[in-house]
C-alpha positions in Angstrom: -4.2 -0.8 60.1 -2.3 -4.0 59.6 0.4 -3.0 62.0 -2.2 -2.3 64.6 -3.7 -5.7 64.1 -7.0 -4.2 62.9 -6.9 -5.9 59.5 -5.4 -9.2 58.4 -5.3 -8.2 54.8 -5.9 -5.0 52.8 -6.4 -5.2 49.1 -6.0 -2.2 46.8 -7.2 -2.1 43.2 -6.2 0.2 40.4 -6.7 0.1 36.7 -3.2 1.5 36.1 -0.6 -1.2 36.1 2.3 1.3 36.9 0.4 2.5 40.0 0.1 -1.1 41.2 3.8 -1.8 40.6 4.7 1.3 42.6 2.3 0.4 45.4 3.7 -3.2 45.6 7.3 -1.9 45.8 6.4 0.6 48.5 4.6 -2.1 50.5 7.6 -4.5 50.1 10.1 -1.8 51.2 8.0 -1.1 54.3 7.7 -4.9 55.0 3.9 -4.6 54.8 3.1 -8.1 53.6 -0.5 -7.8 54.5 -1.0 -5.3 51.7 -2.1 -6.8 48.4 -2.4 -4.8 45.2 -4.2 -5.9 42.0 -4.8 -4.5 38.6 -8.6 -4.6 38.3 -11.1 -2.9 36.0 -13.9 -2.2 38.5 -16.1 -1.1 35.7 -16.4 -4.6 34.4 -14.8 -7.0 36.9 -16.4 -6.0 40.2 -14.4 -6.6 43.4 -13.7 -10.3 43.1 -14.0 -10.9 46.8 -16.8 -11.8 49.2 -17.3 -11.6 53.0 -15.2 -8.5 53.5 -15.6 -6.2 56.4 -14.9 -2.9 54.8 -14.8 -1.4 51.3 -13.2 2.0 50.8 -13.7 4.0 47.6 -11.5 7.0 47.8 -11.9 9.5 44.9 -12.4 6.7 42.4 -16.1 6.1 41.9 -16.4 9.2 39.6 -14.4 7.2 37.0 -17.1 4.5 36.9 -20.0 4.9 34.5 -22.0 1.8 35.6 -22.6 2.9 39.2 -25.4 0.5 39.9 -23.3 -2.5 38.9 -20.4 -1.3 41.0 -22.6 -0.8 44.1 -24.2 -4.2 43.5 -20.6 -5.7 43.5 -19.8 -3.8 46.7 -22.9 -5.1 48.3 -22.1 -8.7 47.2 -18.6 -8.4 48.5 -19.5 -7.1 52.0 -20.4 -9.5 54.8 -23.7 -8.8 56.6 -23.1 -5.6 58.6 -20.0 -4.7 56.5 -19.3 -1.0 55.8 -18.9 0.8 52.5 -17.0 4.0 53.0 -17.4 6.3 50.0 -15.2 9.5 49.8 -16.0 11.3 46.7 -16.3 14.8 45.4 -19.8 15.7 44.4 -20.2 19.1 42.7 -21.1 21.0 39.6 -18.2 19.7 37.5 -16.3 17.0 39.3 -13.3 18.8 40.7 -14.3 22.4 40.0 -15.4 24.5 43.0 -17.5 27.5 42.3 -16.2 31.0 43.3 -19.0 31.1 45.9 -18.0 27.7 47.4 -14.4 28.9 47.7 -15.4 32.2 49.4 -17.7 30.3 51.9 -15.1 27.7 52.8 -12.4 30.3 53.3 -14.8 32.3 55.5 -15.4 29.2 57.5 -11.7 28.5 57.9 -11.1 32.0 59.2 -13.7 31.3 61.9 -11.7 28.2 63.0 -8.5 30.1 63.5 
């Protein structure tokens, strides 16, 4: 997105410091100086930004126990008309698909081929 000129800055948060170091190294190696990575505990620290256009939460929200506080922080960070894109598994036991779900999705995939 930065290479296309769509975003001036992209900030990534993770609680795991080693993951942040790895992400910073990969961004530096690719000369992507618009990517910023910070160690942040979203459970307690919120986003720490305001007036942002877009917030992505990709397979991370299930780690947060205080969802209302996180969503309030996202709302506070977004500019009017900003977008919150939440990509999260919702199911019976986080990452566990039922046998029935697997059968149904496999049947659907066969129809696509």
